[in-house]
N, C-alpha and C positions, 0 to 999 in steps of 0.2 A: 449073667451080669445084671446088676441092680438097675432097674428102669427109672428114668427121671420122671417126676410127677407130670401129669398131662399139661398143667399150666404153671407158669412161673408166678409165684406170689412173693412180692418184695417184703411184705411184713414177716413172712416166715424165715426169710433169708437174712435180712439186714442186721437184725439184732445179734444173731449168732456170728456173723462175719465181723461185726464191730468188736464183740467180745474176744474173738480170735485175735484181731489186730492188737487190742489193748493188752491181752494176756501175753502175747509174744513180744510186746514193746517194739513193734515195727516202726513206731513213730520216733523212737528215741535215737539221739545222736551224741556221740562223744568225740573228742578230738582224735583225729587219725591222720598223722602226718604223711601217710602213704597215699592219701586221697586229697583232691582239691576240694575245698569247702564251697558250698553253694547255699547261701543263707538268705532267708526272708524274715523280716520282722513284721508281724501282723499290724495293720492299722488298728490300734486298740479301740474296740467299741466301748461306749460309755457303759458304766455299770447299771444305768437305768434301762438299758436296752433289752428288748426281746427281738428274736430273729425276724427281720423283715426282708423283703426281696432284694434290697440294696446290699444288706449283709450277705445274703445267699449268693449273689453275683460276685461280690468282691472276694469272698473266701473260697468259692468254687474255683475261680480263676487262679488264685494263689495255690490251691491244692493241686490243680492240674500241673502247674509249673514245677512244684516241689516233687511231685511223684515222677514226672519225666526226668528231673535232675537225679533223683535217687536211682532210677532204672538205667540212667546213662553212666552210672558209676561214680557220681560226685558224692561227697560226704554232705548230704543235703540236710539242712536244719531249718525248721520253721518255728520261730518263737511266738507263742501266744501270749495274750495278756489283755488287761482292760484299763480304761482311763477313768480317773475319778470324776471327770465330767464337770467339775466346778459349778457354775451357775445352773446348768441343766439339772444336775443331781440335787442341788440344794432346793431348787424349785419344786421337784417331785416330792421331796421329803417334807418341805414346808406345807404342801397341799395335804399330805398324809396327816401331819400334825393338826391342821385345821379341822379335818374330819373328826379328830378326837377332841376338838374344842380347845386346842393349845396353839401358842405361837412360839417362835424361836426366842423372842425377847423374854417371854415368861419363863422359859427353861434356862436362859442364860447361855453364854458361849460354851462353857465346859460341858454342861448337861446335853446341850443340843448336839455337840460333836460326838458325845458318847452314844446318843440315840442314832446318829448317822452311821457310826462305825458298826453298831449292832445290825442296823438295816442292811449295810453293805455285806456283812457276813452272811446274812440270811438269803439275800436276793442277788448280790453283786456278780455271782458267777453263772447266773442262769443262761446267759447268752453263750458262754463257753461250753456248757453242757449241750446246748443246741447245736453248736458247731461240731461237736463230736458225732452227733447223730447225722450230720450232713456228710460225714466221712472225712472231715478235715484231718490231715496227717500232721498236726502240730505236735511238738515235743511237749506233752502236758506236764512233764516233770520240770520244765523251765518256765512255767507260767509266772508272769510278772504283773504287777499292778503299779500304776504311776505314783501311788502314795505308800507303797511298801517300803521297808527299810532301805533296800538296795537302791531303788530309784530315788527315794528321798535324799539319800546322801549325795547322789549325783546332782540333784537340783540345788542343794545348798552349797555344794562345792562350786558349781558353775556360777551361782549368784556371787559368791565371795570373789572368784577370779575376775569376773566382769566388773564388779565394784572396785576392786583394787586396781584394775587396769584403767579405771576412769570412764568406763562405758555406761555404768548405771548412775543415774542422777535423779534428784527430785526437783520438780518444778511446777509452776502454775501454767497450765495450758488449757485451751478449749478441748474438752473430751466429749465423746459420745456417752451420754448418761441415760441409763434405763431407769425410769421412775418406779417400774414394777420390781425389777431385780435389785434396785438400789446399788448399782455398781457402774463403774466406767467400762466402756468396751473399746476395743481396738477398731480402727477404721474397717478392717476386713471382717469384723464380727457384725457389721451392720448390713442388713439386707435391704433391698429397695423394692417397694411395691408401687405400682402405678396407681395414682389416685385422681379422681375427677374432683376438682375443687374450683376455686375462683382466684382471680387477680384483682385485688382491691387497689384503686387509684386514690391516693390521699393528698389533700392540699396542705402544704406547709407554708403559712403566711410569712411574708418578709417582716422583719422587725421595724425597719426604718422607712419603709415605703409601701405603697399599695401593691397588691398582687401577691402571687404565691408561686412556689415551685411544686410540681406534682411528682410524687414518687409512686411506684407500683410495688406491691408486696403480696406474698402468699401467706404471710404470718402477721396480720395486723396487731395481735396482742403483744408482739415483741417491740412495737414502736414506742411503747412506754419506757423502754430502756435505750432509746436512741440517743447518741451523743454527736451525731453529725449527719449531713446529707452529702453524698459523694457523686461526682460527675467525672467523665473522662476528660483529661486536659485538652484533648484535641477535638472535642465536641463543640462546634461553632455555636450551637444554640445556648450554651451555658458559660462560655468563656468570660463574659462580662459579669457573671454572677459569682465567680469564685471569690471566696473571702466574705461574701454577704452573710448576714445572720438571719435566721428564721426562728419562728416560735413553734415549739413542738406542740401539736394539738393535744388537748386533754390534760397535758402536764404543765403547760406554760413555761417550759424550760427553753432557754435561749441556746441554740446550737448553730454551728457554722456550716457553710457549704464549702467543701474541700475538693481538691482534684487528685485523682489516683488512676494510674494506668490500668488497674485491674477491672475497672468498671466497663461493662459492655454497653456501648451507646445504643445497640439495637434492642436491648431488653426493656420492655415497658416503655417508659418515657425517656430512658437514658440517664435518669437521676435515681439513685438508690439510697435507702435509709441505711445507716450504719449502727448496728447493735452489737458492740464488741463482746459483750458477756454471753451472747447466745447465737453466734454464728462464726464458723471457723475463718472464713474469708474476711469478715468484719473485724475479727480479733487481730488479724495480721495488718489490716488497714490502720487499726488503732495504734498498733506498735510503731508503724511508720510515722504517724501523725501526732503521737503523744496524746491520744484521746483517753478519757476516763472510760472504765467498763462498769456499767451499772447493772447489778444482778436484779432481775425482776421476776425470775422463775426459780423456785427452789428444787431441791433433790426429789421432792414428792410430786413435782409437776404443778405446784400451787404458786400463785402470784405473791410476790413480796415487794415491799418498798414502793408501792404504787397507790397509796391512799385508798380510795373507795374500792379499788379492784383487788386489794390484798386479800388473800384467803381463797379467792376463786380458783377453780381448776383452770388450767391454761386454755382448754377448749371452750369452757363456759365464758371465760374472759374474752375470748375472741368474738363471741356473739355480742357481748355487752359493749365492747369497744366499737364494733362496726355500727351497732345501734346508736351509740353516742356520737360517733363521727357523722353519721347521717343527720341526726337531729340538729347538731351544731353547725352543719353546712360544710364540713371538711371532706365529705366523701364525694369525689367527682363522678366515679362510675365503677361498675363491677363487671368483669368479663369471665366467661367460663375458661378454665385453664386446667389442663391435665399435666401432672408432673410426678416425679418419683419422690416418694417419702421414705426416709430411713427408719427402719424398725429393728428392734432387738432380734438377733438371730435365734434366740431361745424362746422368748415368750411373745414376740410379735408386737410389743408395745412401741408406740412412736417414740423415737429417740429425741432427747432434749440436749442440744449442745450447751455445755455449762463450763465456766472456768472452775478448775479444780486442781488441787495440789495432788500430784500423782507421781509414781515412780516410772521412769522411762529408761530404755536402752538406746544409746546413740547407735544408729544402724549403718551409717554411710560406709565406714571403713570395713565393717564386718560383711556388708553386702557386696563390696567390691571384690573380695576374694571369691565369693560364691559366683558372682557374675563371670569372672575370668575363667573359673573351672567349667562352668556350663558352656560358655562361649567356645572354649577349647575342646569340647566334646568329652570331658571327663564324666559327664552324666549324659546318657543317651535317652531321649524321650521317644515314646511310641504313643501317638503319632508325633512327628517332629514339630508340628505347629505349636505345641505346648512349651517347647524350648523358647520360642520367640516371645510368647506371652510372659513366661517367667523372667526373661532377660529384661523385658520392658518394665515389669513391676519392680525389679531390683534396681533399675536405673532411676526410678522415681520414688524410691523408698522413703518413708518418713520414720521418725523415731517411734519405737514400739512402747506403747503404754502397757506396762506389765503388772500394775497393781489393780486389785479388784476388791470392792467393798462388800465381801461376803465372808463367811466363816469356814466354809468347806473348801479345803485346799491346802497348799504349802504356805504357811504363814511366813510373811517376809522376815528374814532373819536379821532385822535391824532393831537395836536396842537404844533407848534414849535415857541418859542419866538425868536425875532430878536437877543436877547442876547444869543449867543451860549453857554454861561456858564450855562444857566438855563436848568432844566430838562424838558422833554416833559410833556404836560398836556393832560389828557384823559377827554374829555367832549363831551356830546351829542350835546350841544348847543355851540354857539360861546362865548368863555370866554371874559368877559369885559376887563380883564387885566391878566397879568402873575402873578400867586400867589407868585412868588419868587422875582421878581424885580419890579413889578408894571407896566411894559411896556404894552401899548395897541396894539402893533404891533405883532399880532400872526397870523401864517399861518397854514391852515389845510393841512394835508397830502393829496396828490393828488389821491392816490389809493382808490379803493373801495374794499369791502370784497368779497370773493368768494361767488357765489350764494349759494353754498351748506352749507355755514355757517348759513345763516338764515333758510335754509331747515332743518338743523340738530336740530333746536329748535322748529320745527313745532308742534309736539304733545302737547307741553305746552304753546307755544307762542299764539296759537289760543284761549286759555282760559284765557289770560290776565296776564300771569306770569310776564311780563315786567312792567305791571302797578301796580299789587298788588299780590305778591306771596302767600298771605293768603286768596285770594278771594274764595268764596263758590263754584263757578263753577269749578275752578281748583281742589279743594279738592274732589268734587263729581265725576267729569268726568275723572280725571287723576289718575292712568294710563289708557290708552285705552285698548281695548280687543285684537284687531287683526290688523295687517298691511297687506294689499294685494298689492303685488308689482312684478315687473319683475326682473329676476335675474341679468339684466345688471347694476342695480344700488344698488346691494347688499352692496358694500363697499362705493361707492360714498355717499350714503344716509342712508341706513338702519343701518349699523354699527355705523355711526356717530350719529344718533339719539339715539341709545342705550347709547353711551358714554356720550352724553350731558345730557340725561335724568337722568342718574345715578349721574353725576357730580353735576348738579344743584338742583335736587330734590331727590336724593338718592333712586330713584325707576326706574325700566325699563319703557320705554314709552309705551310699549305694551307687552302683555303676549304671543302673538302668531304672527308668520310671515308666511303668505301663499305666496309661490313663484310660479308664473306662467311663462310660456315660451313666446316665440315670435310667432306672427301669421305669418305663411309663406304660400306660394302658395301650390297647390296640389303636386308639385314636390319637395317641401322642400326648395325652394329658398326664400330668404328674399324679401318681397314686396318692389318694388322701381319703380318710374316713368320711369327710364331709361330702365328697363326690360319690362315695359308695363304689369306687372302682379298685379298691385294694385287693390284690391277690396275696393271700397268706401263704408263705412257703411251707409252713407246717401242715396246712390243710392239703396242699398239693402233694406233699410226701405221703400223707395218710391215704389219699385217693389213688395216686399213681406210682408212688415209690420215689426214693431219693434220687436214683439214677435218672429217672425221667425229668425231674426238676433240674438236675445238673446239666443233662444233655441239652435241654431247651435253652437254658441260660448261656451255655458256651456257644451253641450253634447260632444264637442270635447276636453274638458279640462281634463288634468291629471296634478296634481301639479308637477312643475319643467320641464315639457316637452313642446316642441314647438308644435304648432297646424298647421296642414296642411289643408287649406281650399280650397274648390271649390264652385262655385255658386250652383251646384247641392244640396249641403248641405242645402241651404236656401230654395230651392224648397221643399225638403223633410220635412223641419220644417213647412213650410206653409201648406203643405198637412196634416200634423199632426194636426194643428189648425183646418183645415177644417173638419177633421175626427171627432173631438170632437164636433165641431159646428153642423155638420149634425146629430150626435147622440142626441145632446141636442134638436135640432129642431124636430126630430122624437118623442122624449118623449113629448115635448110640444104639438105637433099635436094630441097626443092621450089623452090629458086632457081636459075635458069640465069644464066650470066655476063651475058647481055644485059639481065637484069632488075635488076642491081645499082644502076646509076645511077637507074633509075626508082624503085626502092624508097627509095633515099637521098633523092631529091627529094620523094617522097611524105611521108616522115617529117619532113623539114625544114619542110614546110608542113602539119604535122599538124593544127594548130588550124583552119586554113581547110578542109582536107579533111574534118575531123570534121563541120563544119557542112554541107558540100556533098555528102558521100558518102551522105547519107541512111542512116546506120548503122541496123542492125536492133536488135532488143531485146537480143540477146546482147552486141553491141558496147557499147551504152549500159551494160549491167549490169557487164561486166568493167571498164570504165574508171571507173565509179562506185565499184566495190569497191576498185579500185586507189587511187583518191583517198582513200577512207576509210582504207585500209591506210597510205598515206604519212602522212596526218595523225596517225593513232594512233601510228605509230612515232616520228615527230618529237617528239610529246608525251611518250612513254614514255622517250625518251633524256634528257629534261630531268630525269627522276627516277631515271635509271639503272636502269630496270626491264628489265634485259637478258634475263632468262628469258622475260618476256612478249613481248619483241620477237622473239626466235627462234621462239617458238610461233605468233605471229601470222603470221610469214613462212611457216612450214611450212604452216599452215592455208590461206593464200591460194594459195601456189604449187601445193600438191598438190591440194587439194580444190576450189579455184575455177578457177585458171588451167589446170591440166593436166586434171583430171577433167571439167571442164565446157566452158570456152571452147575449149580445144584440140580437143575432140571436135566442136564446132560448126564450128570452123575447117577441120577435115579435110573436111567436107562442102562448105563454101564454096570450098575450093581446087580442087574438081572443076569449078567454074564459072569460065570464063575472065574473065567480067565482074567477079567479086569477088576474083580471085586476088591482084592486086597490093595492094589495100587490106588484104586479110586478112594477107598476109605483112608488110606495113608495120606493121599494128597489133600482130602477134605480136612483132616485133622491138622495137617501141616499148615494149610492156609488159615484155618480157624485159630490156631495158636498165635500166629503172627498178628492177626487183626485183633485178637483179645489183648495182646500186649500194647498195641497202638491205642486201643480204646480204653484201656484200664485207667489212665489218669482222669478221664472224663467221667466214666461210669464204674467206679471202683468196686461197689458191692456186687453188681451183676457179673462183672468179669472175673472177680475172685471166685464166685460160686461156680461158674462154668469151668474155669481153670482147675478147680479142685476135682471136677468130675472127669476131665480129660487128661490130667497130668500123668495118669497111669500108662498112657500110650507114648509119652514123650521120653526121649533118650535121657534127658536130665530133669529130674523132678525136684522142684523147689517147694519149700514149705508154703510159700505164698507167691502169688504172681508178681507181687511187689519186689521180690528178690530176684526175678528174672531180668535179663538185660533187655532194654528197649529194642524193638525190631529195627534192624538196619539192612541196607542192601547187601551187606556181606553174607547174610543168611539166605539170599536168593541170587547167588552169583552163578547163574547158569548160562550156557550158550543157547540162546533162543533161536529157533527157526522163524525168522520174521515173516516168511512167506506163509507159514502155518497160522501165524497170528493174523495176518491179513485175510486169509481164507476164512477163519472163524468170524471175523468182522463182517465179511461178505455174507456168510451163512446167517448170522444174526440179523443183518439188514433184510435178507430175503424173508426170513420168518416173521420179522416185525411188520414188513409190508403186507404179507399175506394176512396177518392178524388185523391190520388196519382195514384192509379191503373187506374182510369178514365183518368187521364192526360197522363199516360204512354201509354195507348192504344188509346189515342186521341178519346175518346167516345164523341159523340154529346150530347148536353144537353137533348134531348128527348130520348136518349138511357138509359134506366134504368134497369140495371141488377138485377137479384135475388141474394140474399145473404143467406148464412147459417152461423150461429154462434153457435159454440159448447162450452160447459163449463164443468168443473169438479164438480161444486157445484150448487145445485138448487137455492140457494139464488141469485147467480150471474144471472142465467137465469131469475128469477122473476124480478129483478131490471131492466135488459135490456129490458124485455118485456114491462114493464111500460114506458120505454123511447123510444119504437120503432118508434112512430110517428115522434119524433125529428130526429132519425137516418135516417129514410126514407126521410124526407124533406131536412135535412141539407146535406146528402150524395147523394141525388138524386138516390135512389134505389127503386126497386119495391117490390116484395114479400120477407119477411124475415122469415126464419125458425130457431127456437131455439131448440137445442138438448142438453141433458145431456150425455156426453161421457161415463160416468161410468155406465149408465143405458141402453144405446142403442149402438148396434154395428154400427160403422160408417167407411165408406171408402171415401177417398178424391174423390170428383167429377172430372170427366174428364174435361179438358180445364177450369180450374178454377185458379184464383190467390189467393195465401194463405199468411196469416200473423198470428203470434202467439204473445199473450200479457200475461204478468203476472199481476194478480190483487194484491194479497198478497200471502205470503207463505201459509197461512191458507186457502185461497179461491182458490188457484191453478191458472191454466192458462185458457185462452180463445183463441179459434181458429176462424179465419174469412176466409170464402171461398166466393170469388166474382165469380159468374158463368158467364162465357163469351160465352158459347155455344149459337149460333144463334144471338149473339150481334156483333161479328166481323168476318171478313174473315181471318181464321188462316193462310192460305198459304201466302196471301198478307201481313199480319201483320208480319209474320216471315221474309219475304224478306226485309221489311222496316227496321226492327230492326237489322237484320244482316248487312245491308248496313250502318246503323247508327253506329253500333259497329265498323265496319271497319274504318269509317272516324275518330271516336274518338281515336281508337288505333293508327292511323297514326299521329294525332295531339299530343297524349300523348308521342309518340316516339320523336317528334320534341322538345317538352318541356323537356323531359328527357335528350336529347343531350345538350340543353342549360344549364341545371342544373349540368351536369357532366363536363362542360367546366370551367376550373379554371379562365380563363381570364374574362369570363362573370361574374362569382361570385365576382371577385375582382375589376374589372374596370367599370362594369355597375352601374348606380345609384341604391342605396339601394332599392328605391321604385319599380324600375323595377324588381329587383331580387325577392322581396317579392311578387310582382304581379304574376310573373311566378310561384313561389312556390304554391300560392293560386290556380292559374288556373290549375296546375298539379293535385293538390289534388281534386279539384272539378270534373275534368274530370275522375279521377280514380273512384271516388264515382259513377259518372253517368254511367261509364262502368260496374261496379259491379251490379248496379240496372238493367241495360238492359240485362245483362247475366242471372239474376234471372228471368226477364220477359220471356226470351227465354225458360228457363227451364219450366216455367209455361205453356207456349204454347205447349210444347211437352208432 
């Protein structure tokens, strides 16, 4: 029989396995009415992207889910694709052009877009290729792009319907403007960063009497555009001033003091400046009070219409205004002030609220349908708290600004006739003439649609809704089953997909939403190049293999929570793969060619053999534990508790199968009478756990499966074509007493090992032991298993006694432990005889010294944990680490004190 290489090398394996999957098209799915569909559409990464740890996490989780679905018999489909990325992509390409000494304006719109499409063809699918090497089982023949013909037709069709239904309108509103990207942004595209700044208190003199009213502001440069001062109508301090006129400092403009309920009397002085053209709340106040809106900052962030300040950058102007206010006696005081500043989610530039003419979607009615569907449970969230967050956002939704002042994207399909009397024309293609006056001079709107508009249609645009809404693929594959996404795009994307799916197809686009967290470093900090804490998934793959990366990500995952990763995690996962590999190699080394058919036949008739082979306590125990594992994992998959699944597999494979049953099996394999059934059982269990593990570590499990499938009754071309392990495959009548007896044996062996470790016994030091029991049956079972105890615990002579029949006194200088078997079978006592094995005086001194050192360390930890400043100001991870260390040392202390008692 061909021997497996001594070590598992992922590099040698993964490339061949991937080629095998791609060649066999194991990823591909067609309509099959005999099977229930299970569909995932990928959250499309931007074409600018290269694989980072967030992508690796998101797509690994999707791959786990889709592989399980496929192995459970669903017609599983995972649709891949990329997003054009709008602002983000245009920024990248503009920077690329600048390096060549060019700008987009020098090229012009047509040439610039030509350049962008060429760039997209060259680099746009990089991340999809990287996902292939991550093992992602996407249907690569169905790859979509938000600006391809199929998706674009859906975009224009959706726009036309919404426009004709009266939801899309054009209006002047305050928008979030990015001076760097030169475009409007939706509210949820604005990120907020904490900034240490100042609160400037400015005096506004009364026009007709002495004195002044003081206002506080964080943006003194915008006062140049003030058209009122507002106070709360219930604020007793200012009731008599409502209606008074004041002189605007530096501009000498006369403005009024007005009353409005929105003013917070507790902020600053309780009087606020009103700058309608540069603040959303002020714009709404102006609407209520018919105030003028004076634009003093332009789209480039430069001052306009403000005399001597015109042309200055807004932040330079701030310095100049503060200086002039101070010189002219209008600055009352300055206070330190920390507040959140809105920045562009793509380039980080501070947002400028500007009045601008933009295209909007009226969202209230559309959101209501989504709210009702989510509230009624038509979309299930994991974890459920995100349902409440989404409902709250939908309840308070604002109209969606969908126009962007960039060139890369879906150009708004609105055409204007040269005849201003004619209505606008909505058309995907260039109209030959105006349908009203016949003019051939029509101009298309310059703006493009918000990237998230096309993304909101993704779950049905990928199936050709824009081409034919009655096509069979759409009817079969829509709605999808589950969306896997990060919480940061819950409103930007997820809620909008639900709204659009319901609006256009009257069905939610997915039945479930699994929300994962952000991947952070071990200290809880977000990974960033500037902090130098980025872990590159491609480097991890190179060092430890793809499966180690995947297993670490999955095992660290809890829905909704951020992941804290360190490189040690990948080392641990690689070691886990090696553990299984070495176990597999050991099994294979014990099989001769002539045994293959015999083992295959034995496994085929496993149920019969189980009952006839008179399996021992270890066999009953491992199969019972396997059945529990399989049952738990199938239940956990129903709730997508993927981290728990990975950790349960790790616990079973390493600590139960390898550490315990394999060690028993090694002894059994030395006996020709038990060799075949032992090998058969090992392969039986191995195959079951490989199928459970496959969705998480596909390359490794495929490789091992290919090497053991010759022993299996039913050989499949790929492990992916096997059925996911269920409890039906382990439907045996277990002897639970035997299971309990092996648990007892395990505990005895573990306790002896602990005692050996505590007393630092050398390998060749084999103490004698005495085991006493209250029941003869227990004694008989343990006697039958004594050779295993002696070998696995490294002990010498073993004496068994029945306590009820013989008088027994605890031997001097022995370490003791008590175990309960069952209530009926009573207890078992273990005595490890240490006489002549150790130097008691020397050992006592060593332990007393160790106890003193630990007590000193525990005292230091206790002081830290009693320190309120440490608990409130130290990083949470540090506090938790200290608590864990304290608990571990307390436990160690108690153990050593027990050892000391045994010595005495």
